[in-house]
N, C-alpha and C positions, 0 to 999 in steps of 0.2 A: 708764821710765815708769810708767803704770798709774794713779796717785794716785786722788785724790777724785772722778774723774768729772765729775759734774753740776756740782758747786761750780766749776771751773774756765770752764768755758763761759759762767756767770754773768758771772763776773769779765770775762772777756774780751770779752764783748758789753758791759759797763759802761765798758770801755775804750775800744771801738769807737767808741761814741755820743759818749764824750766828744770823740775825735778827729774825729768828725764834724761834733761842734756848732761847735767849735775851727778848722774846716778855712777857709782866706780863697783865693780865685782871684786870684793876681795880674793886675793890672789890664791890665798889657801883653802877658803870656800871651792875657788874653780880647781884647784889642785885635786882636792877630795869629791869633786862632784857635786857638790851640794846647791839643791836647786829651793827656792821657796819666793813667798811672797809675804813679808811681812805687811802688818796692818799697822800706819802710824795715824797718830792724830796730832795736830800743830795748830798753832792760832798765828795769825800775823798781825803784827803791830801797826799803828798806823805811820810809822818811819818803815813798812814794809820787812823791817825784821822780825826773826820767829821770836815773840814773846816765851813760849814752850814747845817741846815735841816729845810726846811720851809713845811709848809701845801699846799699842793695844789690843794685837795678837799679834802672838811670835811666828816664824815662818818654822820655827823647831829649831833652827840654828843661830845661836847668840852672835858669831860673826854676820848673817844676814842681818840680823835686826838691828845690831848696832852701824852697819853699815845704812841702813834706810836712815835710822834716825841723824847721823853724821851727813848724808845726801842732802835731807832737808833742812840744814842749818848752812850748807855751803852753795845751795843754789839761792839762796838771797841775795840780794831785795827782790819782794815779790810786791806787786800792785798790793794796796791795800785790801781786805777783806775781813767782814766784820765777825762772821761766825767761826768757831774751828771747823779744821778741816780733815775728816778720817779718808786715806789714802793706801791703797795697797800698792806696793813698789815690788814688780815682779822681777826676781831672778832668775833668768833659764839660762841654760849654758848653749843652747842654740840660737841666742840672740846675736845681732849683730853688733860686732862692738862700737863705740860710739865716741 
């Protein structure tokens, strides 16, 4: 590692912001008061599209796990980023609706 330092953190926060904006809370999960924070890993291609997204750590709820993976797909296109990214996507009922 070691590379560009600050440039990467700017790109990562841009990516994270896009995901936050695209995040949706499944209605069934809301109704059942299900909360969680699944961890997904994904890779962004040179075209900014998602090459793959997979679940690294379950939230304990298949509904939230699936929503997190869909959110990553829906938020594309992203800025180009070479390495796989692991991210926790938090679903909490106290959150403001976006």
